[in-house]
C-alpha angles and dihedrals in degrees: 000000000000129000115223144134144236111260094221093091092061095038087056087068094050102268107134097145103108092199090061091047092048094049093051092044094051091045090057098043103257114151104194143031128208104207116223125211098268097063109097116242092230090069095059104070098063092049091051093047092050090053091206092131134010123249099216098183148339113238130210118159115175140130104275090179096055116155086230100085095201091051093047092049091049092052092046092053091047091053093048091049090053093051089050093046092048089053092048093050099037095247105156102221152006118224114213149151123246102235124238132224111256125209138208091298090067136248123332113229127142091340137118089240088067091081093049091068124089103243094189089065089067096052098101093047092047092051092046091058098038094048085071092044093049091049089053090048090052091052094052096037097245129134124224114219118196114215114219101223113130093205106069109060097290143138098182090093107120141029092256092053092044089055092050091046096050092045087063097034095047100170132123086229092065118081148136134278091208114214114177094192093074093049092054097060090044088054091240116144105255095201107046098064092057095080094040093052097030096130091047096052103095101150133026130207116209106215132128135209127220118207121202097214095185091053091045089056089059102035104035119210097278099063103065144309097268092112096066140039138176117261140182116273109285096025097083143045101295121104097221096191090056092044094051090044090056090051091049091051092058090047097249109181102168132102127300099213117194111223104197111204098138110137092202093057095040135068098096138029099256094049090048090053090049088053091054092050092046089052091050093052092046093053095043091051095056113113090231097045107130 
């Protein structure tokens, strides 16, 4: 098991030089990087050849079923190119969303309306597209890990939908990028699915969710998202020792990848870096960290 992070949090502050990211990461004891979509491909080869840090995954989460045909085709080609590049460079997986069919109101992406859709209605279209992607992944020896965020053009958001998805995409190259933070604000148990989907969990995002229970009592969960927010590990609802213990029990040996989206520990580059380091210390200090 390696401890790493998703590069998006640093890229958000203008750092797209992978050499700079790698140097800082090694200096502070990180072992792996999950490479977001804004890091140029041409920077990857040297890092991999030097073997100073592991590239755990390439990530590209978009709506591949967008009603805008040009947009959908662009995202599909970008995903395919990442699967091919991962195979070429020996990167073990690509983390992605599934896509979701949009309607006359427009595409769902990072918006409250995303949860008003009926994700199960997109299952056949998702599997039709990803059957091709999974076949490509099998040919180039890469795994495809579906993230479980409901807010990015995605139907892989719950255990029931994971089961339906994997029944149709029954390949050892299809798995989950398991992120407990999204389960928390959906009021899905973040621990129980780990044993059920143990063979499918091939990547893990370390991110927490804080729920403002007093605000929730007044707003309800249909009004807006003001009653919850993403937090660093240890600053939300998740019991990280229990979560890591459940992963250890199924023999998980992949990467724990910190996904820093905490608004309190963001805002500028130095504070974001502090948030990554705080997350790292929190995880390493858990009794069940392995």
